[in-house]
C-alpha positions as CSV (number, residue, x, y, z in Angstrom):
1,X,5.0,-2.4,2.2
2,X,1.3,-2.7,1.3
3,X,1.5,-5.3,-1.5
4,X,-2.2,-5.0,-2.3
5,X,-1.8,-1.2,-2.8
6,X,1.2,-1.8,-5.0
7,X,-0.6,-4.5,-7.1
8,X,-3.6,-2.1,-7.5
9,X,-1.4,0.7,-8.8
10,X,0.5,-1.6,-11.1
11,X,-2.7,-3.2,-12.4
12,X,-4.2,0.2,-13.1
13,X,-1.2,1.2,-15.1
14,X,-1.2,-2.0,-17.2
15,X,-4.9,-1.8,-17.8
16,X,-4.5,1.8,-19.0
17,X,-1.7,0.7,-21.3
18,X,-3.7,-2.2,-22.6
19,X,-6.6,0.1,-23.3
20,X,-4.4,2.4,-25.3
21,X,-3.0,-0.7,-27.2
22,X,-6.5,-1.9,-28.0
23,X,-7.7,1.6,-29.0
24,X,-4.9,1.7,-31.5
25,X,-5.7,-1.7,-33.0
26,X,-9.4,-0.6,-33.2
27,X,-8.4,2.5,-35.2
28,X,-9.3,5.0,-32.4
29,X,-5.7,6.0,-31.6
30,X,-3.4,6.4,-34.6
31,X,-0.1,8.4,-34.7
32,X,-1.9,11.6,-35.5
33,X,-4.3,11.1,-32.6
34,X,-1.3,10.3,-30.3
35,X,0.3,13.6,-31.3
36,X,-2.9,15.6,-30.6
37,X,-3.5,13.8,-27.3
38,X,0.1,14.3,-26.2
39,X,-0.2,18.1,-26.8
40,X,-3.4,18.2,-24.9
41,X,-1.8,16.3,-22.0
42,X,1.3,18.6,-21.9
43,X,-0.4,22.0,-22.4
44,X,-3.6,21.4,-20.4
45,X,-3.6,18.3,-18.1
46,X,0.1,18.5,-17.0
47,X,-0.1,22.3,-16.5
48,X,-3.2,21.8,-14.3
49,X,-1.5,19.0,-12.4
50,X,1.5,21.3,-11.7
51,X,-0.7,24.1,-10.4
52,X,-2.7,21.7,-8.3
53,X,0.3,20.0,-6.7
54,X,2.1,23.2,-5.9
55,X,-0.7,25.5,-4.8
56,X,-2.3,22.9,-2.5
57,X,1.0,22.2,-0.6
58,X,0.8,23.6,2.9
59,X,4.3,24.4,4.1
60,X,4.5,24.5,7.9
61,X,8.0,23.6,9.1
62,X,10.4,24.8,11.7
63,X,13.5,26.5,10.3
64,X,15.7,23.5,11.1
65,X,13.2,21.0,9.6
66,X,12.8,23.1,6.5
67,X,16.6,23.3,6.1
68,X,16.9,19.5,6.5
69,X,14.1,18.9,3.9
70,X,15.7,21.4,1.5
71,X,19.0,19.7,1.8
72,X,17.5,16.3,1.3
73,X,15.7,17.4,-1.9
74,X,18.9,19.0,-3.3
75,X,20.9,15.9,-2.5
76,X,18.2,13.6,-4.0
77,X,18.2,15.4,-7.3
78,X,21.9,15.8,-7.3
79,X,22.3,12.0,-7.0
80,X,19.8,11.4,-9.7
81,X,21.5,13.9,-12.0
82,X,24.9,12.2,-11.5
83,X,23.4,8.8,-12.2
84,X,21.6,10.0,-15.3
85,X,24.8,11.5,-16.6
86,X,26.7,8.3,-15.8
87,X,24.2,6.2,-17.7
88,X,24.1,8.5,-20.8
89,X,27.9,8.7,-21.0
90,X,28.5,4.9,-20.6
91,X,25.7,2.6,-21.5
92,X,24.0,5.0,-23.9
93,X,27.2,6.8,-25.1
94,X,27.3,8.3,-28.6
95,X,23.6,7.3,-29.3
96,X,21.1,9.8,-30.7
97,X,18.7,8.8,-27.9
98,X,21.1,9.2,-25.0
99,X,19.1,12.2,-23.8
100,X,15.9,10.0,-23.6
101,X,17.8,7.5,-21.5
102,X,19.1,10.3,-19.3
103,X,15.6,11.6,-18.8
104,X,14.3,8.2,-17.7
105,X,17.1,7.8,-15.1
106,X,16.4,11.3,-13.8
107,X,12.6,11.3,-13.7
108,X,10.4,8.5,-12.3
109,X,6.7,8.0,-12.0
110,X,6.6,9.6,-8.6
111,X,3.1,11.0,-8.7
112,X,1.0,8.0,-9.6
113,X,3.1,5.3,-7.9
114,X,5.2,7.1,-5.4
115,X,2.4,9.0,-3.6
116,X,0.0,6.0,-2.9
117,X,2.9,3.8,-1.7
118,X,4.3,6.6,0.6
119,X,0.8,7.0,2.0
120,X,0.4,3.2,2.7
121,X,3.9,2.9,4.1
122,X,4.2,6.1,6.3
123,X,0.7,7.5,6.5
124,X,-1.1,10.4,5.0
125,X,1.1,12.9,6.8
126,X,4.1,11.8,4.7
127,X,2.5,13.0,1.5
128,X,3.5,16.5,2.5
129,X,7.2,15.6,2.0
130,X,6.4,13.8,-1.3
131,X,4.6,17.0,-2.5
132,X,7.8,19.0,-1.7
133,X,9.9,16.6,-3.8
134,X,7.3,16.9,-6.6
135,X,7.8,20.7,-7.0
136,X,11.3,20.7,-8.4
137,X,10.3,17.5,-10.4
138,X,7.6,19.4,-12.2
139,X,9.9,22.4,-12.9
140,X,12.8,20.3,-14.1
141,X,10.8,18.0,-16.3
142,X,9.6,20.8,-18.5
143,X,12.9,22.7,-18.6
144,X,16.0,20.5,-18.4
145,X,13.9,17.4,-19.3
146,X,12.6,18.9,-22.5
147,X,16.2,19.8,-23.5
148,X,17.2,16.2,-22.9
149,X,14.3,14.8,-25.0
150,X,14.5,17.3,-27.8
151,X,18.3,17.3,-27.9
152,X,18.1,21.0,-28.8
153,X,20.2,23.5,-26.7
154,X,20.2,26.5,-29.0
155,X,18.8,29.9,-27.7
156,X,15.6,29.7,-29.7
157,X,14.8,26.2,-28.4
158,X,15.5,27.1,-24.8
159,X,13.4,30.3,-25.2
160,X,10.5,28.2,-26.5
161,X,10.8,25.8,-23.6
162,X,10.7,28.5,-21.0
163,X,7.6,29.9,-22.7
164,X,5.8,26.5,-22.6
165,X,2.5,26.1,-20.7
166,X,3.9,23.8,-18.0
167,X,6.8,26.2,-17.2
168,X,4.5,29.2,-17.0
169,X,2.1,27.2,-14.8
170,X,5.0,26.3,-12.5
171,X,6.0,29.9,-12.2
172,X,2.5,31.1,-11.5
173,X,1.9,28.3,-9.0
174,X,5.1,29.0,-7.1
175,X,4.2,32.7,-7.0
176,X,0.8,31.9,-5.5
177,X,2.5,29.5,-3.0
178,X,4.9,32.1,-1.8
179,X,2.2,34.7,-1.5
180,X,0.0,32.3,0.4
181,X,-2.9,32.6,-2.2
182,X,-5.2,29.6,-2.4
183,X,-7.5,28.9,-5.3
184,X,-11.3,29.2,-4.7
185,X,-13.0,25.8,-4.2
186,X,-14.7,25.5,-7.6
187,X,-11.4,26.6,-9.4
188,X,-9.3,24.2,-7.3
189,X,-11.7,21.3,-8.1
190,X,-11.6,22.1,-11.9
191,X,-7.8,22.3,-11.9
192,X,-7.5,19.1,-9.9
193,X,-9.9,17.3,-12.3
194,X,-7.9,18.4,-15.3
195,X,-4.6,17.4,-13.7
196,X,-6.1,14.0,-12.9
197,X,-6.2,13.4,-16.7
198,X,-2.4,13.3,-16.9
199,X,-1.6,9.8,-15.9
200,X,-4.5,8.0,-17.7
201,X,-3.9,10.0,-20.8
202,X,-0.1,9.4,-20.8
203,X,-0.6,5.6,-20.3
204,X,-3.1,5.5,-23.2
205,X,-0.5,7.1,-25.4
206,X,2.2,4.6,-24.1
207,X,-0.1,1.7,-25.0
208,X,-1.0,3.1,-28.4
209,X,2.7,3.8,-29.2
210,X,3.6,0.3,-28.3
211,X,1.0,-1.0,-30.7
212,X,2.5,1.1,-33.5
213,X,6.2,0.5,-32.8
214,X,6.8,-2.6,-30.8
215,X,8.8,-5.2,-32.7
216,X,11.8,-7.5,-32.6
217,X,14.3,-4.7,-33.1
218,X,12.9,-2.8,-30.1
219,X,12.8,-6.0,-28.0
220,X,16.5,-6.5,-28.7
221,X,17.4,-3.1,-27.3
222,X,19.4,-4.4,-24.4
223,X,20.0,-1.0,-22.9
224,X,16.4,-0.9,-21.8
225,X,16.9,-4.0,-19.6
226,X,20.1,-2.4,-18.2
227,X,18.1,0.8,-17.6
228,X,15.5,-1.2,-15.6
229,X,18.2,-2.6,-13.3
230,X,20.0,0.8,-13.1
231,X,17.0,2.8,-12.1
232,X,15.1,0.3,-10.0
233,X,18.0,-1.1,-8.0
234,X,21.1,1.2,-8.2
235,X,19.1,4.4,-8.0
236,X,17.4,3.8,-4.7
237,X,20.5,2.2,-3.3
238,X,22.5,5.3,-4.2
239,X,19.9,7.7,-2.8
240,X,19.8,5.7,0.5
241,X,23.6,5.6,0.8
242,X,24.0,9.3,0.3
243,X,21.1,10.7,2.2
244,X,21.5,8.5,5.3
245,X,24.9,10.2,5.9
246,X,23.3,13.5,7.0
247,X,19.5,13.0,7.4
248,X,18.2,12.8,11.0
249,X,14.6,12.2,10.1
250,X,14.0,8.6,9.0
251,X,10.6,9.6,7.5
252,X,12.3,11.9,4.9
253,X,14.8,9.2,4.1
254,X,12.0,6.7,3.6
255,X,10.1,9.1,1.3
256,X,13.3,9.7,-0.7
257,X,14.0,6.0,-1.2
258,X,10.5,5.2,-2.3
259,X,10.4,8.0,-4.8
260,X,13.7,6.9,-6.2
261,X,12.5,3.3,-6.6
262,X,9.6,4.0,-9.0
263,X,9.7,3.1,-12.8
264,X,10.3,5.6,-15.6
265,X,7.9,8.5,-15.9
266,X,4.9,7.9,-18.2
267,X,5.2,11.4,-19.6
268,X,8.5,10.3,-21.3
269,X,6.5,9.0,-24.2
270,X,4.3,12.0,-24.4
271,X,7.3,14.4,-24.5
272,X,9.1,12.2,-27.1
273,X,6.0,12.4,-29.4
274,X,5.8,16.2,-28.9
275,X,9.5,16.8,-29.7
276,X,9.9,14.1,-32.4
277,X,12.2,11.9,-30.3
278,X,12.3,8.1,-30.0
279,X,8.8,7.3,-28.8
280,X,9.1,3.6,-29.3
281,X,12.1,3.4,-27.0
282,X,10.3,5.5,-24.4
283,X,7.1,3.4,-24.5
284,X,9.0,0.1,-24.3
285,X,11.1,1.4,-21.4
286,X,8.1,2.7,-19.5
287,X,6.4,-0.6,-20.0
288,X,9.5,-2.7,-19.0
289,X,10.5,-0.6,-15.9
290,X,6.9,-0.7,-14.7
291,X,6.7,-4.4,-15.1
292,X,10.1,-5.1,-13.3
293,X,9.3,-2.6,-10.5
294,X,6.6,-4.9,-9.2
295,X,9.4,-7.1,-7.9
296,X,12.1,-4.4,-7.2
297,X,10.0,-1.9,-5.2
298,X,9.0,-4.3,-2.4
299,X,12.6,-5.6,-2.4
300,X,14.1,-2.1,-2.0
301,X,11.6,-1.3,0.7
302,X,12.4,-4.5,2.7
303,X,16.2,-4.0,2.3
304,X,16.5,-0.3,2.8
305,X,13.6,0.7,5.1
């Protein structure tokens, strides 16, 4: 693994979080500002990121390779779903924030951390596979993920979720992908630039939220430390153990393992703020899993790849 690349990615994340923390202390990012920034990220930046990641994916596979890739993606998310269910029904059982924990087991920071590491480990060509994994990720986060974060499963809430900007963006982008329609250069650049705001904006919100809410009570939340071990060690081990049973292509297996070894998704905090869930827990978990992953990601790569 390219440790310099890993250190650069981690350093960038922590610097963005620290900037959000300092902005909060300087009075530039208060809870109201966090709420407004979260809505901007969800409705504009994330929607643009979804369109950019899907429309700019060039699918050129043989039928057998496409079938193997589709099977690996289905198995990958199946394993993560079962692990998230296991965690929420054991470690986080009967807690009001069990859905937040389940979300963090199911969804990792695959875009900002996973993509650069896959590129450094396997070359630029492997990013195609990572982009395919990212398509269901973007759809699931803003459908099933929102249900987990909000805790609302009634018809009105589900209807509102399906009408949200990220879901509509995913439907439009998938339609364009199937039809083979590509965005004009200037429009593609604009969408890409807006999408690039997602990770920096989310990490600013994480840092600001930590400044507001971090305290002894949150530090004593032992489930966060269990979550870090569960997601950063058990999750990649489980993905590796299951997918190696049927995958013939070692590159697809490697991409799957790297994507499953990343820390909790930064947009956990953003969605918690938007849907009035436990943003303090989300921010602390994002921070802690990101910190611990500096040790566990190289370890998983050495052991499994």
